[in-house]
N, C-alpha and C positions, 0 to 999 in steps of 0.2 A: 741127135746131139744139140743141146740147147745153146745158143749163142746170142749174146746181147752186146752189140758193138756201138759204143757211143763216139760222137764225133762233134765239133764245133767248138770245142774249148780253145783258149788262147789268152793272150794279154790285151786287156782293154783298159782305158782310162775311167777314173771315177765319173760316174753319170752315164756312162756308155751302155751299150746293149750287146747281147750275144744271144744266139740261138743254138741249144743243144739238141742233138738228134741222138736216138737210140733205136737202132735197126735190130729187129728180133727175127730169129730163125728156129726151127726146131719145135715150136710151141704152136697151140691153136691160139694165135694172138688175140682173137676178138673176145674170148672168154676170160682173158688174164686181167687182173688188176695190175696196173703198171705206176710205178713211181720213180722219183729222183731223190736222192740222199746225197749228202756231202760230208766230208771230213776234212778239217783243217789240222795243220800239224799241232800235235799235242792236245787234240781235242777229240771227243767221241764223234762217231758218225751220227748225223741228225737228219730228221726228215726235212724235205725241201717242199714236195708235192707229191700228190697221188692223184690217180685218175682211175675209176673203176670201169668195169666193161660197159656200164651203163652211163659212163661220162660224167659220174659224181666226182667232184674234185675237192681236195682238202690241202691246205698250205700251212707250212710252218709260219709261226707268227712273225719271224724276222723279214719274211719275204712277201706276206700278204700285201697286195696292192702293186706290186713291182714285177712278180714273176707270174707267167701263164703256162699251165701244163695244157697239153692237148694230144690227141692221137688220130692216126689215120690207119683204120683197120685194113684199108686196101693195100696200103704199103708196109704193114706190120711195122709201124714206126711210132715212138712216142717222142713228142718235143717238148722242150722247156725254154720259152721265150723269157729272157732276163732283161729287164730295164733298170735304169736308175741304180746302176751297180755301184757298189760301195767297197771299199778295201777289205771289210769284214766278210764280204762274199767270197773271198779267196779261198779255195778249197779244191780238192779233188771231188768231182761229181760222178756218182755213180747210178747206173740204171738198174731198176729192180723189177723182177716180174713174179706175181704170185697167182697161182691157179685158185679158183673160187672157194674150193673145199680143202683140197689136200694141204697138209702141214709142210709144204716145201716152199722154196724160193730160189730165184735165180739172181745173179749179179753179173753186171758187166766188169770190164777191166778198170773203168774209170777214165775220166778226161779232166785235165787241169784247167782250172779258170783261175787267172790272176788279174786283180783290179789293182792297178797302180799307176801313178803318174810318173 
């Protein structure tokens, strides 16, 4: 059974930082492409960042230069370091896992990030 469990969300002031974690189980983590997406109320889910099995990263335009995605294959965990947070970063953040060839994907349950003073 595949599980993606996010943690690290919470309330932070504008300009602050948070680090999200996503612990994966039930998959061969090291071959999976991993990602973070987010969804704000009334908006569509959008790409935040992805990292391939070869550590190639990609970021959404709105977070470039502020967020960093990384992975630790020994811990089956992907991270999202978020800095210089803005109120518009407020959303539920979801972890995503995709195998390299198969047309399937897995999602975590999401973790709320609220940026407010």
